[in-house]
ZAKENU-142554 format. One record per residue (C-alpha): residue in three letters; y, x, z. Coordinates in steps of 0.05 Angstrom, whole numbers, padded with zeros to 5 digits, always signed. Each point is the difference from the previous one (the first is absolute). Layout:
N
ALAYXZ ...
//
This chain:
147
MET-01874-03088+02663 SER-00063+00001-00045 THR+00041-00025-00059 ALA+00051+00057+00006 THR-00060+00051+00001 SER-00035-00028-00060 SER+00065-00004-00042 LEU+00007+00078+00010 PRO-00022+00040-00063 LYS-00069+00025+00002 THR-00007+00077+00003 PHE-00050+00046-00031 ILE-00024+00070+00012 ILE-00012+00046-00059 ARG-00056+00052+00004 ARG-00002+00060-00046 GLY-00057+00044+00016 THR+00003+00010+00074 THR+00072-00015+00005 GLU+00027-00068+00021 MET+00072-00023-00017 GLY+00036-00061+00022 PRO+00004-00054+00019 PHE+00032-00026-00062 THR+00023-00072-00020 ILE-00023-00027-00067 ALA+00072+00010-00025 GLN-00006+00074+00017 LEU-00066+00007-00033 ASN+00028-00031-00065 GLN+00057+00047+00004 MET-00048+00060+00011 ARG-00040-00024-00059 GLY+00062-00002-00043 ALA+00016+00071+00020 LYS-00072+00019-00015 GLN-00010+00024+00072 LEU-00066-00039+00004 LEU-00065+00023-00032 ALA-00062-00036-00026 THR-00039+00039+00053 ASP+00043-00024+00058 PHE-00032-00047+00050 CYS+00035-00058+00036 ALA-00011-00042+00060 PRO+00041-00052+00037 SER+00028+00025+00062 GLU-00034-00052+00043 THR-00071+00013-00024 GLY-00002+00074-00020 GLU-00053-00016-00054 PHE+00015+00047-00057 ARG-00017-00021-00071 PRO+00024+00025-00067 LEU+00075-00015-00011 PHE-00012-00041-00064 ALA-00052-00044+00041 LEU+00057-00024+00047 PHE+00053-00001-00056 PRO-00030-00012-00068 HIS+00068+00012-00034 MET-00005+00072+00019 ALA-00065+00013-00037 GLU+00036+00023-00061 PHE+00018+00064+00038 THR-00063+00039-00019 VAL-00004+00073+00006 LYS-00027+00030-00067 THR-00039+00063+00000 PRO+00023+00060-00043 ALA-00056-00017-00049 GLN+00024-00070-00011 HIS+00072+00026-00009 LYS-00027+00051-00053 LYS-00039-00051-00034 GLU+00060-00049-00006 ALA+00045+00057-00024 ALA-00050+00020-00054 ALA-00007-00075-00023 ILE+00077-00005-00005 GLN+00007+00066-00034 GLY-00058-00020-00050 ASN+00031-00069-00016 LEU+00069+00038-00012 GLN-00036+00050-00046 ALA-00038-00057-00036 ASN+00067-00039-00013 THR+00029+00067-00024 SER-00059+00010-00047 LEU+00006-00072-00026 LEU+00073+00011-00012 CYS-00007+00065-00034 GLY-00056-00028-00042 ALA+00043-00053-00026 LEU+00060+00043-00011 SER-00043+00049-00038 TRP-00015-00054-00052 VAL+00075-00023-00002 ILE+00032+00067-00009 ALA-00062+00038-00025 THR+00003+00060+00042 PRO-00059+00043+00019 ILE+00037+00017+00065 CYS-00005-00075+00025 ALA-00071-00003-00025 THR-00020+00062+00038 LEU+00035-00026+00063 ALA-00037-00065-00007 ILE-00066+00034-00005 VAL+00014+00047+00058 PHE+00027-00053+00046 GLY-00056-00048-00016 ILE-00055+00047+00015 ARG+00036+00022+00066 SER+00011-00075+00017 TRP-00075-00016-00013 CYS-00020+00057+00049 LYS+00042-00032+00055 ALA+00003-00076-00011 LYS-00049-00017-00055 ASN+00039-00059-00027 ILE+00003-00030-00073 GLN+00072+00025-00013 SER-00023+00072-00003 HIS-00052-00017-00052 VAL+00046-00035-00041 GLY+00054+00054+00004 VAL-00051+00053-00019 PHE-00024-00043-00059 LEU+00071-00012-00024 GLY+00020+00073+00009 ALA-00065+00028-00032 THR+00004-00046-00061 SER+00074+00012-00009 LEU-00015+00076+00002 VAL-00054-00007-00053 PHE+00042-00043-00044 TRP+00057+00051+00008 LEU-00045+00055-00019 MET-00027-00034-00059 VAL+00069-00016-00026 LYS+00022+00074+00012 LEU-00062+00028-00034 LYS+00011-00047-00061 HIS+00073+00014-00007 GLY+00001+00072+00028 PHE+00030+00027+00064 
//
């Protein structure tokens, strides 16, 4: 009889704040994890012991579900936007030399400066440099040959 009992799936209780849910099997917990119904702040305890610990302490594969603060989301969004603007600056700076237009050069400078304020990466410097030198070169040519 004890072998039949030991082969039954172990169940767990989830505690979120003061609310307890369950019991759940490991398969159900994994399904809830996949549906993003579990939070990093949830606690879990085997039904038999009732000793609650952080969910990821019992199930390390669930540690990737960390709740990010609004400040972390804002910082990541600014970095992504800054990287996008840096790459745009680099592209516009290169294009300003290829097609020699002041519009591309100006865009390279603007996007490069905006990118530097958000992400502070090297592409923004290169984009600003390419755009500025292209713009100066374009102006020198136009002044020499007339507008």
